[in-house]
C-alpha positions in Angstrom: 93.0 184.1 119.5 89.3 184.7 118.4 89.5 181.1 117.1 90.9 179.3 119.9 88.4 180.9 122.3 85.2 179.5 120.1 86.6 176.0 120.0 87.2 176.1 123.7 83.9 177.4 124.3 82.8 174.7 121.6 84.2 171.6 123.7 83.0 172.8 127.0 79.8 173.0 125.7 79.7 169.3 124.2 81.6 168.4 127.6 78.5 170.0 129.7 75.8 168.1 127.4 77.4 165.0 127.6 77.8 165.8 131.4 74.0 166.4 131.9 72.8 163.3 129.7 74.8 161.2 131.9 73.2 162.5 135.3 69.9 161.5 133.5 70.7 158.2 131.7 69.3 155.0 134.4 71.0 152.1 133.7 69.0 149.3 132.2 70.6 147.2 134.9 69.1 148.4 138.2 66.3 146.4 139.2 63.7 148.4 140.3 61.9 148.2 144.3 59.8 145.5 143.6 61.9 143.6 141.3 64.5 143.5 144.5 61.3 142.3 146.6 60.6 139.8 144.0 64.2 138.3 143.4 65.1 138.3 146.9 65.7 134.9 148.4 63.2 133.8 151.4 63.8 131.2 153.8 61.5 128.1 153.6 59.1 127.9 156.4 60.0 124.8 158.6 57.1 122.5 159.3 56.4 124.1 162.6 56.6 127.7 161.4 53.8 126.0 158.7 52.0 125.0 162.0 52.3 127.9 163.9 50.6 130.2 161.0 48.4 127.3 160.0 46.8 127.3 163.6 47.1 130.9 164.7 45.1 132.5 161.4 42.4 131.1 163.1 43.1 131.4 166.4 43.5 135.2 165.6 40.1 135.2 163.7 38.0 134.4 166.6 39.5 136.8 168.6 38.4 139.5 166.0 35.0 138.1 165.9 34.7 138.4 169.6 36.0 142.1 169.4 33.6 143.1 166.6 30.6 141.3 169.1 32.2 144.2 171.9 31.9 146.7 169.2 28.4 146.1 168.1 26.1 148.6 169.8 23.9 146.0 170.9 26.0 144.0 173.0 26.2 147.3 175.7 29.7 146.8 176.3 31.5 149.2 178.4 33.5 151.6 177.3 37.1 149.7 178.5 35.9 146.3 176.9 34.8 148.6 173.7 38.6 149.9 173.6 40.2 146.7 174.0 38.3 144.9 171.4 39.7 147.9 168.9 43.2 147.3 170.3 42.9 143.1 169.6 41.7 143.8 165.9 44.5 146.7 165.1 46.7 144.2 166.5 45.6 140.9 165.3 44.5 142.1 161.6 48.2 142.6 160.3 49.5 139.9 161.7 46.7 137.4 160.2 47.5 139.1 156.7 51.2 138.6 157.2 51.2 135.2 158.5 48.8 134.6 155.1 51.9 135.7 153.3 54.3 133.5 154.6 51.7 130.6 153.9 52.1 131.7 150.2 55.6 132.4 150.2 56.5 129.0 151.9 53.8 127.6 149.0 51.6 125.9 151.7 47.9 125.6 152.3 46.9 129.1 154.7 44.4 126.2 156.5 45.7 122.8 158.0 44.0 119.9 156.0 41.0 118.6 158.4 41.1 122.1 160.1 37.7 123.1 159.2 34.1 121.7 159.0 32.7 123.8 156.9 31.4 125.8 158.4 34.5 128.6 159.6 36.8 128.6 161.6 35.1 131.2 164.2 33.7 129.2 167.2 35.0 125.9 166.4 36.6 123.7 169.0 40.4 123.3 168.5 41.5 123.9 172.5 43.9 120.9 173.0 44.2 119.5 169.3 48.0 119.3 168.1 48.5 121.3 164.8 51.6 119.7 163.4 53.3 120.3 166.5 51.3 123.3 168.0 49.3 122.7 170.4 46.0 125.0 169.5 44.6 126.1 172.9 41.9 128.5 174.2 39.7 128.4 171.1 35.8 129.1 172.1 33.1 126.4 171.0 30.5 127.4 169.1 28.2 127.2 172.4 30.0 129.6 174.1 30.3 131.9 171.0 26.3 132.0 170.8 26.3 132.4 174.4 28.5 135.3 174.2 26.5 137.1 171.3 23.4 136.5 173.5 24.5 138.0 176.3 24.4 141.9 177.1 26.0 144.6 179.2 27.8 143.8 182.7 27.0 140.3 181.5 29.0 140.5 178.1 31.6 142.4 179.9 32.3 139.6 182.2 31.5 136.9 179.7 34.0 138.5 177.8 36.6 139.4 179.3 36.7 135.5 181.1 36.7 134.4 177.4 39.1 136.9 176.0 42.0 136.4 179.2 42.1 131.8 178.3 41.8 133.0 174.2 45.1 135.5 175.5 46.3 132.4 177.4 45.9 129.9 174.7 47.7 132.4 171.4 50.6 133.1 174.1 51.3 128.9 174.4 51.2 128.6 171.1 53.9 131.5 170.4 55.9 130.3 172.9 56.1 126.4 171.3 57.4 128.5 167.7 59.9 130.6 169.6 62.5 128.3 168.3 61.9 129.3 164.9 65.3 130.2 162.4 63.6 132.9 161.2 63.8 136.0 162.8 60.6 137.0 160.5 58.4 134.1 163.1 59.6 134.9 166.1 59.2 138.6 165.6 55.6 137.9 165.4 55.8 135.0 168.0 57.3 137.9 170.4 54.6 140.1 169.7 52.1 138.1 170.7 53.5 137.2 174.1 54.5 140.7 174.9 51.0 142.3 173.7 48.7 139.9 175.1 50.2 139.3 178.4 49.5 143.0 178.2 46.1 143.0 177.8 45.3 139.5 180.4 46.5 141.9 183.1 44.3 144.9 182.4 41.2 142.7 181.5 42.0 141.2 184.8 41.9 144.1 186.3 38.4 145.1 184.8 37.4 141.8 186.1 38.5 142.7 189.4 36.6 145.8 190.1 
């Protein structure tokens, strides 16, 4: 009886060790999260998708430049305008990063050929230009940006709000042109631009009416 009991205990112990080893081992074939992302198929952007990203990036960059002018102490911008400026930066910075990632994944340049003049995107006049199927609108000229930079206090608020409304209206028009995209990522961003900027336009119009 003692011998049988010893054999049974030894067998149970061996099974326990084997079970623990099986639980603690990770199959070599299991991909890491990074590998899964790297190998996940990505839908190629259409010419309209690419044009939308290439044109909306500089459009957003100019809006952020305008927001930074409002946040600069020398502008004397009101608290309401500064809050809007912070809101615009918080929304558009991540969208720029996302659209840049799309273009890199699609193997497309982040800037459309002929879209720069060597002095940077901000302050350039692309209003009404057809950027590969996306009519770019609402951009401020270099002269308008300089006027805004020189304005102070109430004058700055009035000029900033008026310009940003025009800028937002242009972005909404551009987003609407790209809403027929087959990419859910693109339509998610276009929907966010339209909804968010329409709400901000309403706020800015109310501030101008005060």
